[in-house]
N, C-alpha and C positions, 0 to 999 in steps of 0.2 A: 061215862063221863068223857066229854070231848074237850080238847084243849088246843088252842093256838099258842105256841110257845115262842115268846120273844127271845131273840138271840142272846140277850144278856143273861138269861137263865143258864144257858150252856156255858157262857163265859165265866159266870160266878162259880158254877160247879167245877170248872176247870182250874179255879184259883187264878184267873186272869183279871180279876178286879181287886187289887190290893187294898182298897179302902173299905170294903164291906166287912161286916162282923163275922166271926166264926159261925154264929148261929145262922146267918144268911147263907153262907156256903153250905152248911149242913142241910138247911131246908131245901135248897136247890138240888143238891146231890140226892137227897131222899126222894123228892118228887120225881126226878128223872129215873131213879132206880125202881121206884114203885110202878111207874108207867111201863117200864120194860119187863116187869115181873111176869113170870110164866102164867100166873092166874089173874093178871090184871085184865080188866075189861076196858081200859082206857084207850082212847082213840086220839091220834095226833091229826090235826087238820092243817093242811098246807094248800098252796095255790097250784093250779094246773100248769103254770109256766115255770115252776120251780124257783121262783124268786126267793122264797124263804129258804129252801134247801141250798141254793147258791150262796146266800148270805152266810148260812151256817158253815158251808165248806170254806168260804173265804176267811172266816174268822177263827176256825178251829184247825186242829191237826189230825188228819186221818192216817198218815203213814209216818211213824207208828202213832196210834192214838195214845195220848199221855194222861188225859184227864177224864172225868166222868162225862163231861159234855162231849168230848171227842168220841167216847165209846157210845154215847147215846146217838150221835149222828150216824155212826157206823151201823148201829142197830136199826135206826130209822131208814137208812138207805136200803137195807135188806128187807124191810117191811113194806116199802112202797109197792102198791098194787095189791096188798093184803087187806084184810078186814081191820087191821090196826091203824091204817092210814086212810084218811079221806081227803080227796082233792076237790077244791072248789074253783070254778072258773072265775077269773078276774078279767075285766076289760080295762086295759091301761089306756087312758085317754091322752095322757102326756107322761113324760117320765115321772114315776112315783105318784101319779094321780090315777084314781080308779073310779069308774062309774059306780062301783059297789060300796064306796066309802060311806059310812053311815050318816054323816052329817056334812053336807057340802060347805056349810058356813064354818065348820071346825077344821076342815081339811087344810087351809092355808096356815093355821097355827100349829099343826102337827109337824114334827120332824119328818122330812120326806121319806127316809128309810123305814120309819115306823108305820106309815100309812097302810102298807100291805097287810099287817097283822089285823088292824081294825077292819079293813075291807074283807078279808077272808072270814073273820068271825061273823060279820054282818051278812055276807053273801050265802052262808051255809043255810040250807033249807030246814034243818032240824030246829025245833023249839023245845026247850030253850036253846038258844044259840050256844056254840062253843064259848067257853070262857077263855080270856087271854091271860096267860101266866106272865107276870111281870116281876122281875127281881128287884132291882134298885134304881131304875131310871125314874128320877123324881118328876120329870115333866108329865108323866102319865097321871100324876096327882091332880093336875089342872084339867086333864082331858076326860077322866073317867065319868064325871057326872053327866056330861053331854052324851057320852057313849051309852050310859045306862038308859037315858031317855029313849034311845034308839034300839034298846034291847040287847046291847052288847055289854057284858060284864068283864071287869078286870079284877083278877085275883093277885093282890100284891103279896108275893111270897115273903118279902122282907119289909114290912111296913115301917118298922123303926128306922131301918137304914134309909129307905126312900125319903122319909120325913126329915132325917138328919141332913141328907144331901140337899134337899129342897131348901132348908134353912140356911145352908152355906151358900147355895147358888143364888137364892132370891132373898137376901136378908131383910129387905124392906117389905116383903109380902107377909100377910098373916099365915100362921101355920095352917097347912091344908088338912082337909078331912080325908080319912081313909075309909073305903067301903068295908062293910062287914065281910069277913073271910068266907070264901066258898068252902063248903065241907069237902 
């Protein structure tokens, strides 16, 4: 199993998102712990320019690590260059714009800092492509169908939380659909 992990998964696991449910925190914690497990065959996919790692570093605490997301980042930094981490080349054509983004028509609608996650998943040579782990960022609920058409899957770790946030943020829009969970 390969995963591109949105930064919000680390932040939720750290308890840095006070509005999520306890179940969401537990799901993010468990996913990160399982991925780090001694017998896990999971692979974290990042970009070769360390855009993802730098975002993780900027939003977490490494010295001393205080939360599960912080500890995950420390583990990930130690794994870089090992079989547990795969790096994908990205071509940044403008700030936060990538030649590898799966759907050029969707790119302008995407939050600029989130584009790298979709570009990394899409650029990976393996099929099926790595799945993007998403915790509670509700805007991904609008984006996942177009990404799926391009072969990029989004696994919403906290679908109830994401839908609740969506309803509060976009009250005039109909309730979004959530893709089936990735096993």
